[in-house]
C-alpha positions as CSV (number, residue, x, y, z in Angstrom):
1,M,92.3,84.3,103.3
2,Q,91.3,88.0,102.9
3,F,91.6,90.3,105.9
4,N,87.9,91.1,105.6
5,S,86.8,87.5,105.7
6,L,85.5,85.3,108.5
7,S,88.2,82.7,107.8
8,Y,90.9,85.2,108.6
9,F,89.5,86.1,112.0
10,V,89.0,82.5,112.9
11,F,92.7,81.9,111.8
12,L,93.8,85.0,113.9
13,A,91.9,83.8,117.0
14,V,93.5,80.4,116.9
15,V,97.0,81.9,116.3
16,F,96.4,84.4,119.1
17,V,95.4,81.8,121.7
18,V,98.2,79.3,120.9
19,Y,100.8,82.1,120.6
20,W,100.1,83.6,124.0
21,T,99.6,80.2,125.6
22,T,103.1,79.1,124.6
23,V,104.8,82.5,125.0
24,R,107.0,81.3,127.8
25,L,108.7,78.6,125.7
26,R,111.9,79.9,124.3
27,W,111.6,79.0,120.6
28,F,107.9,77.9,120.0
29,P,106.2,81.3,119.6
30,S,108.6,82.4,116.8
31,F,108.3,79.0,115.2
32,L,104.5,79.2,115.5
33,L,104.5,82.6,113.6
34,L,106.5,81.0,110.8
35,V,104.1,78.1,110.5
36,A,101.1,80.4,110.7
37,S,102.6,82.7,108.1
38,Y,103.2,79.8,105.7
39,V,99.7,78.4,106.3
40,F,98.3,81.9,105.6
41,Y,100.3,82.2,102.3
42,G,99.6,78.6,101.4
43,S,95.9,79.2,101.6
44,W,96.2,81.2,98.4
45,N,98.6,79.0,96.5
46,R,100.6,76.3,98.3
47,W,103.1,75.8,95.4
48,Y,104.3,79.4,95.8
49,L,105.4,78.6,99.3
50,L,108.5,77.1,97.6
51,L,109.2,80.5,96.0
52,I,109.1,82.5,99.3
53,F,111.0,79.8,101.1
54,T,113.8,79.6,98.4
55,S,114.1,83.4,98.1
56,S,114.4,83.8,101.9
57,T,117.0,81.0,102.1
58,V,119.1,82.4,99.4
59,D,119.0,85.9,100.9
60,W,119.8,84.7,104.4
61,F,122.7,82.5,103.3
62,C,124.3,85.1,100.9
63,A,123.8,88.0,103.3
64,G,125.7,86.0,105.9
65,R,128.6,85.3,103.5
66,L,128.6,89.0,102.6
67,A,128.9,90.0,106.2
68,M,131.7,87.6,106.9
69,S,133.8,88.7,104.0
70,T,136.5,91.3,104.6
71,D,137.3,91.9,100.9
72,A,135.4,94.9,99.5
73,A,135.2,93.5,96.0
74,A,133.8,90.1,97.3
75,R,131.2,91.9,99.4
76,K,130.1,93.9,96.4
77,R,129.8,90.7,94.3
78,W,127.6,89.1,96.9
79,L,125.4,92.2,97.0
80,V,125.1,92.4,93.2
81,F,124.2,88.7,93.1
82,L,121.5,89.2,95.7
83,I,120.0,92.2,94.0
84,C,120.1,90.5,90.6
85,Y,118.6,87.3,92.1
86,N,115.7,89.1,93.7
87,L,115.0,91.4,90.7
88,G,115.4,88.5,88.4
89,I,112.7,86.5,90.3
90,L,110.5,89.6,90.3
91,S,111.0,90.2,86.5
92,I,110.2,86.6,85.6
93,F,106.9,86.5,87.4
94,K,105.8,90.1,87.1
95,Y,107.4,91.7,84.0
96,F,108.2,89.0,81.5
97,N,105.0,89.4,79.5
98,F,105.3,93.2,79.7
99,F,108.8,93.1,78.2
100,M,107.7,90.7,75.5
101,D,104.6,92.8,74.6
102,S,106.8,95.9,74.5
103,A,109.3,94.2,72.3
104,A,106.6,92.8,70.0
105,S,105.3,96.4,69.5
106,L,108.7,97.5,68.4
107,V,109.1,94.5,66.1
108,N,105.7,95.3,64.5
109,V,106.7,98.9,64.0
110,A,109.8,97.7,62.2
111,G,107.5,95.6,59.9
112,L,108.8,92.2,61.2
113,D,106.6,89.3,62.0
114,I,108.3,87.5,64.9
115,A,106.5,85.4,67.5
116,L,107.8,86.2,71.0
117,P,107.3,83.8,74.0
118,H,104.8,84.5,76.7
119,S,104.6,83.2,80.3
120,S,101.5,81.6,81.8
121,L,102.8,82.0,85.3
122,I,100.4,83.4,87.9
123,L,101.7,86.5,89.7
124,P,102.5,85.5,93.3
125,A,100.6,87.5,95.8
126,G,102.7,90.0,97.6
127,I,105.9,89.3,95.6
128,S,106.8,93.0,95.3
129,F,106.5,93.5,99.1
130,F,108.5,90.5,100.4
131,T,111.1,91.0,97.6
132,F,111.7,94.6,98.7
133,Q,111.7,93.6,102.4
134,S,114.3,90.9,101.8
135,M,116.4,93.2,99.6
136,S,116.5,96.0,102.2
137,Y,117.9,93.5,104.7
138,A,120.7,92.5,102.4
139,I,121.6,96.1,101.6
140,D,121.5,97.1,105.3
141,V,123.9,94.2,106.0
142,Y,126.2,95.4,103.2
143,R,126.2,98.9,104.5
144,R,126.9,97.5,108.0
145,E,123.9,99.2,109.4
146,I,122.7,96.0,111.0
147,E,124.3,92.7,111.9
148,P,123.3,89.6,109.9
149,E,120.5,87.5,111.5
150,P,122.1,84.3,112.9
151,N,118.9,82.4,113.3
152,Y,117.7,80.9,110.0
153,L,114.1,80.3,111.2
154,R,113.7,83.8,112.6
155,Y,114.8,85.2,109.2
156,L,112.2,83.0,107.4
157,T,109.6,84.5,109.8
158,F,110.8,88.0,109.2
159,V,110.2,87.7,105.4
160,A,106.9,85.8,105.7
161,F,105.3,87.4,108.7
162,F,101.6,87.1,107.7
163,P,100.2,90.5,108.9
164,Q,102.3,92.4,106.3
165,L,103.1,89.7,103.8
166,L,100.7,90.4,101.0
167,A,100.6,94.3,100.9
168,G,103.0,95.7,103.5
169,P,103.9,97.8,105.2
170,I,107.5,97.0,104.2
171,V,109.0,96.6,107.6
172,R,112.8,97.0,107.9
173,A,115.0,94.4,109.5
174,H,116.1,96.7,112.3
175,D,112.4,97.1,113.3
176,L,111.0,93.6,113.0
177,L,113.9,91.2,113.7
178,P,114.5,92.5,117.3
179,A,110.8,92.2,118.0
180,L,110.9,88.6,116.8
181,R,114.1,88.0,118.8
182,N,112.8,89.2,122.2
183,R,110.1,87.7,124.3
184,P,106.8,89.4,123.3
185,A,104.5,91.2,125.8
186,L,100.9,92.3,125.3
187,T,99.7,95.3,127.3
188,D,96.1,96.5,127.6
189,E,97.0,99.5,125.5
190,M,98.5,97.3,122.7
191,G,95.5,94.9,122.7
192,G,92.9,97.7,122.8
193,R,94.7,99.7,120.1
194,G,95.1,96.6,118.0
195,L,91.4,95.8,118.1
196,A,90.5,99.4,117.4
197,L,92.8,99.6,114.3
198,I,91.3,96.3,113.0
199,A,87.8,97.8,113.4
200,I,88.8,101.0,111.7
201,G,90.4,99.1,108.8
202,L,87.3,97.0,108.3
203,F,85.2,100.2,108.3
204,K,87.4,101.8,105.7
205,K,87.5,98.7,103.5
206,V,83.9,97.5,103.7
207,L,81.8,100.7,104.2
208,V,83.8,103.2,102.1
209,A,86.2,101.5,99.6
210,D,84.1,98.6,98.5
211,Y,80.9,100.6,98.3
212,L,82.6,103.2,96.1
213,A,84.2,100.6,94.0
214,V,80.9,98.8,93.2
215,N,78.6,101.8,93.0
216,L,80.7,104.5,91.4
217,V,84.3,103.8,90.5
218,D,84.1,100.6,88.5
219,R,81.1,101.9,86.5
220,T,82.6,105.3,85.6
221,F,86.0,103.9,84.6
222,D,84.6,100.9,82.6
223,L,82.0,103.0,80.7
224,P,83.0,106.7,80.9
225,H,80.9,107.7,77.8
226,Q,77.7,106.9,79.8
227,F,78.4,109.4,82.5
228,S,78.4,113.2,82.6
229,S,81.5,115.3,83.3
230,I,80.4,115.9,86.9
231,E,79.8,112.1,87.5
232,M,83.1,111.2,85.9
233,L,85.0,113.7,88.1
234,A,83.1,112.2,91.1
235,G,84.4,108.8,89.9
236,V,88.0,110.0,89.9
237,Y,87.6,111.6,93.4
238,G,85.8,108.4,94.4
239,Y,88.8,106.3,93.3
240,A,91.2,108.6,95.3
241,L,89.1,107.8,98.3
242,Q,88.7,104.1,97.4
243,I,92.4,103.4,97.0
244,Y,93.2,105.3,100.2
245,C,90.6,103.6,102.3
246,D,91.3,100.2,100.7
247,F,95.1,100.3,101.2
248,S,95.2,102.2,104.5
249,G,92.4,99.9,105.8
250,Y,94.6,96.9,105.0
251,T,97.5,98.6,106.8
252,D,95.3,99.3,109.8
253,I,94.3,95.6,110.0
254,A,98.0,94.6,109.6
255,I,99.2,96.9,112.3
256,G,96.4,95.9,114.6
257,T,97.1,92.2,114.0
258,A,100.8,92.7,114.8
259,L,99.9,94.6,118.0
260,L,97.8,91.7,119.1
261,L,100.9,89.5,118.8
262,G,103.0,92.0,120.7
263,I,104.8,93.5,117.7
264,R,104.7,97.2,116.7
265,F,104.8,98.3,113.0
266,P,105.6,101.8,111.9
267,L,103.0,104.2,110.7
268,N,102.3,103.7,106.9
269,F,99.7,106.4,106.2
270,D,99.2,109.8,107.7
271,A,96.2,111.6,106.1
272,P,98.0,112.0,102.7
273,Y,95.3,114.2,101.1
274,Q,96.0,116.9,103.7
275,S,99.4,117.5,102.0
276,K,100.3,121.0,100.8
277,N,102.7,119.7,98.1
278,L,103.9,116.4,96.6
279,Q,107.0,116.1,98.9
280,E,104.6,116.1,101.8
281,F,102.3,113.7,100.1
282,W,105.1,111.2,99.7
283,R,106.0,111.6,103.4
284,R,102.4,110.7,104.2
285,W,101.4,108.1,101.5
286,H,102.6,104.5,101.8
287,I,105.4,105.7,104.0
288,S,107.2,102.3,104.0
289,L,107.5,102.3,100.2
290,S,108.4,105.9,99.8
291,S,111.1,105.7,102.4
292,W,112.4,102.5,100.8
293,L,112.6,104.2,97.4
294,R,114.4,107.2,99.1
295,D,116.9,105.2,101.1
296,Y,117.7,102.4,98.6
297,L,117.1,103.9,95.2
298,Y,117.2,107.7,95.3
299,V,120.2,107.7,97.6
300,S,122.0,105.0,95.6
301,L,121.4,107.0,92.4
302,G,123.2,110.0,94.0
303,G,120.3,111.7,95.7
304,N,120.9,115.5,95.8
305,R,124.7,115.2,96.0
306,G,125.5,115.6,92.3
307,G,124.1,119.1,91.6
308,R,120.7,120.5,90.6
309,W,120.1,118.6,87.3
310,K,121.3,115.3,88.6
311,T,118.9,115.7,91.6
312,Y,116.0,116.3,89.1
313,R,117.1,113.2,87.1
314,N,117.3,111.1,90.3
315,L,113.8,112.2,91.4
316,L,112.4,111.3,87.9
317,L,114.1,107.9,87.8
318,T,113.1,107.0,91.3
319,M,109.4,107.7,90.6
320,L,109.5,106.0,87.2
321,L,110.9,102.8,88.8
322,G,108.4,103.3,91.7
323,G,105.6,103.4,89.1
324,L,106.9,100.2,87.4
325,W,107.1,98.5,90.8
326,H,103.4,98.8,91.0
327,G,102.7,96.8,87.9
328,A,103.8,95.7,84.4
329,S,102.0,98.5,82.5
330,W,102.9,101.7,80.7
331,N,100.1,103.4,82.7
332,F,102.1,102.9,85.9
333,V,105.2,104.3,84.2
334,I,103.1,107.4,83.2
335,W,101.9,107.7,86.8
336,G,105.4,107.5,88.0
337,A,106.6,110.0,85.4
338,L,103.9,112.5,86.4
339,H,104.9,112.3,90.1
340,G,108.7,112.4,89.3
341,G,108.4,115.3,86.9
342,A,106.2,117.3,89.3
343,L,108.6,116.6,92.2
344,A,111.5,117.9,90.1
345,V,109.5,121.0,89.2
346,L,108.6,121.5,92.8
347,R,112.2,121.2,93.8
348,F,113.2,123.8,91.2
349,W,110.5,126.2,92.4
350,Q,111.5,125.8,96.1
351,E,115.2,126.5,95.2
352,R,114.3,129.7,93.3
353,R,111.8,130.8,96.0
354,D,114.3,130.3,98.8
355,A,117.1,131.9,96.9
356,A,114.9,135.0,96.4
357,G,113.9,134.9,100.1
358,L,110.2,134.7,99.2
359,G,109.2,131.9,101.5
360,P,108.3,134.0,104.6
361,L,106.7,136.7,102.5
362,L,104.4,134.2,100.7
363,R,103.4,132.5,103.9
364,G,102.7,135.7,105.7
365,R,100.7,137.2,102.8
366,F,98.4,134.2,101.9
367,G,98.3,132.4,105.3
368,G,95.4,129.9,105.7
369,L,94.0,130.7,102.2
370,G,97.3,129.8,100.6
371,T,97.5,126.5,102.6
372,A,93.9,125.6,101.5
373,L,94.8,126.4,97.8
374,A,98.0,124.3,98.1
375,V,96.1,121.3,99.5
376,F,93.4,121.7,96.8
377,A,96.0,121.8,94.0
378,T,98.0,118.9,95.4
379,F,95.0,116.8,95.8
380,N,93.8,117.4,92.3
381,F,97.2,116.7,90.8
382,V,97.3,113.4,92.7
383,C,93.8,112.6,91.3
384,L,95.0,113.4,87.8
385,A,97.8,110.9,88.2
386,W,95.3,108.3,89.8
387,V,93.5,108.3,86.4
388,F,96.4,106.6,84.8
389,F,97.0,104.4,87.8
390,R,93.4,103.1,87.7
391,A,92.9,102.9,84.0
392,H,93.6,99.6,82.2
393,G,95.3,101.3,79.3
394,F,96.2,104.7,78.0
395,G,93.0,104.8,75.8
396,E,90.8,104.3,78.9
397,A,92.6,107.1,80.7
398,Q,92.2,109.3,77.7
399,D,88.4,108.5,77.6
400,V,88.1,109.4,81.3
401,L,89.8,112.7,80.9
402,T,87.9,113.5,77.7
403,R,84.6,113.0,79.6
404,I,85.7,115.2,82.4
405,F,86.7,118.1,80.2
406,A,83.6,117.8,78.0
407,F,82.0,120.0,80.7
408,E,78.6,118.3,80.5
409,G,76.3,118.5,83.5
410,G,74.1,115.9,85.1
411,T,74.1,114.2,88.5
412,T,71.5,111.4,88.0
413,N,73.9,108.6,89.0
414,L,75.1,110.5,92.2
415,T,72.6,109.1,94.7
416,G,72.2,110.2,98.2
417,P,73.8,107.1,99.8
418,L,76.8,107.5,97.5
419,L,77.3,111.1,98.3
420,L,76.9,110.3,102.0
421,V,79.7,107.6,101.9
422,M,82.0,110.0,100.0
423,A,81.3,112.7,102.6
424,V,82.0,110.4,105.5
425,G,85.2,109.3,103.8
426,F,86.6,112.7,103.2
427,V,85.4,114.3,106.4
428,T,87.1,111.5,108.5
429,H,90.2,111.8,106.4
430,F,90.5,115.6,107.0
431,W,89.7,115.8,110.6
432,P,92.6,116.4,113.0
433,R,94.7,113.4,113.9
434,T,94.3,114.3,117.6
435,W,90.6,113.4,117.2
436,F,91.6,110.0,115.8
437,E,94.0,109.3,118.7
438,S,91.5,110.5,121.2
439,G,88.9,108.0,119.9
440,I,91.4,105.1,120.1
441,R,92.4,106.1,123.7
442,R,88.7,106.2,124.7
443,F,88.2,102.7,123.2
444,V,91.2,101.4,125.0
445,A,89.9,102.8,128.3
446,L,86.6,100.9,128.0
447,P,86.1,97.7,130.0
448,A,86.6,94.5,128.0
449,F,82.9,93.7,127.7
450,A,82.2,97.2,126.3
451,Q,85.0,96.8,123.7
452,A,83.6,93.4,122.7
453,A,80.0,94.8,122.5
454,G,81.2,97.6,120.2
455,L,83.2,95.3,118.0
456,V,80.2,92.9,117.7
457,A,77.9,95.8,116.8
458,L,80.3,97.0,114.2
459,G,80.6,93.5,112.7
460,F,76.8,93.2,112.4
461,G,76.6,96.7,110.9
462,L,79.2,96.0,108.3
463,R,77.6,92.7,107.4
464,E,74.4,94.6,106.5
465,V,76.2,96.9,104.1
466,V,78.8,94.5,102.7
467,Q,78.7,94.4,98.9
468,A,77.4,91.3,97.1
469,K,80.4,91.5,94.7
470,V,83.7,90.5,96.4
471,V,86.2,93.4,96.0
472,P,89.8,92.2,96.6
473,F,92.3,94.5,98.2
474,I,93.8,96.7,95.5
475,Y,97.4,96.2,96.5
476,F,97.2,92.4,96.4
477,Q,97.9,92.7,92.6
478,F,101.3,94.3,93.3
């Protein structure tokens, strides 16, 4: 039940009507969200409902025992068990074959011929997201930052809440559980904003991300030797735009759906390609994951408390594990290593710059030009890392980079419609956020019939440009 499918919007309409019709009942709306979430997830694979149900039950029960214990050692044992349980489930489904393949490579290097087992299990959709969401709850309870949730069904809903179940945002317990606990309310502003965000998300996904995937990105990455250096570079830039519009489009639809149900999600993307350095990029890109890695991994490793070199180590380890979170591939590890290493270098440069008192001088001397160069350099480094993220193997990434640096001209495959879509994508990404908010406010202020007419017109327009090839959301695979 893809967010960009008719079946999803029929499903959402039914849930919306029943939900607000029964909102005065004390327990039914929350129970309805749980049932709807399980129906939503079960539409993909009903057998994996058992997985999400079992994981949620174990986490709820053990976190409750952890909270009640007054013995520090016992509390720590409960926490270790919960972390090992969640990471163990994640490893079995997501990383087992990766570990076996890596071990087989080492065995072959040693000259041994040993058959290692492989798993035929299908990767459960959204497992990384609901695992991290449930783990954050357990860790917050352990840190006594929140009280354990006493209502079992409400906790099941918290983990499985369908708008953000498959690809985030990773909503913390202190944000979502109170919203599920209180009686919801839907204002005109929330409803209008929710509809506007759903429309924007569909625009990003269908018009920009899917068009670029089918007409540029997939072609250039699959057969890089058939394209010139300029076309290959356009393919890399196209992928940067595709993954942003695909993922942020999903997030827009998720946030908009939650708003229609009276629940607010935190911002998950904030024009990341406008960033002047990688620190800023990670404050703007997939904010719920980057803040999760910071709060639960980087801080747990010691953060910046152990001195300069330990800080650099913690940055590198955090991004290496963040890369591995995305998938069982050495390419994701390389992507994480590039970001982690660059963040460490940036941290070193900032320390030296501030120690020498050069910050105000550099900002004053270079001004707007320096900002533009910093944004350009950051964007191109992110694109370099995206090559490894998108490629199916190191060899494919090497082929893409080889074609780019062959410095061969030719723009035959860069058609007018393709360049227009890229221009629309980048221009709308770089325009001021105030313009975006102003547009949403104007939509919210429209009469209901005008909002409906605009949404219907957008729906018919997107139907005309929808790609014949179905392009799933990129982050469904994580």
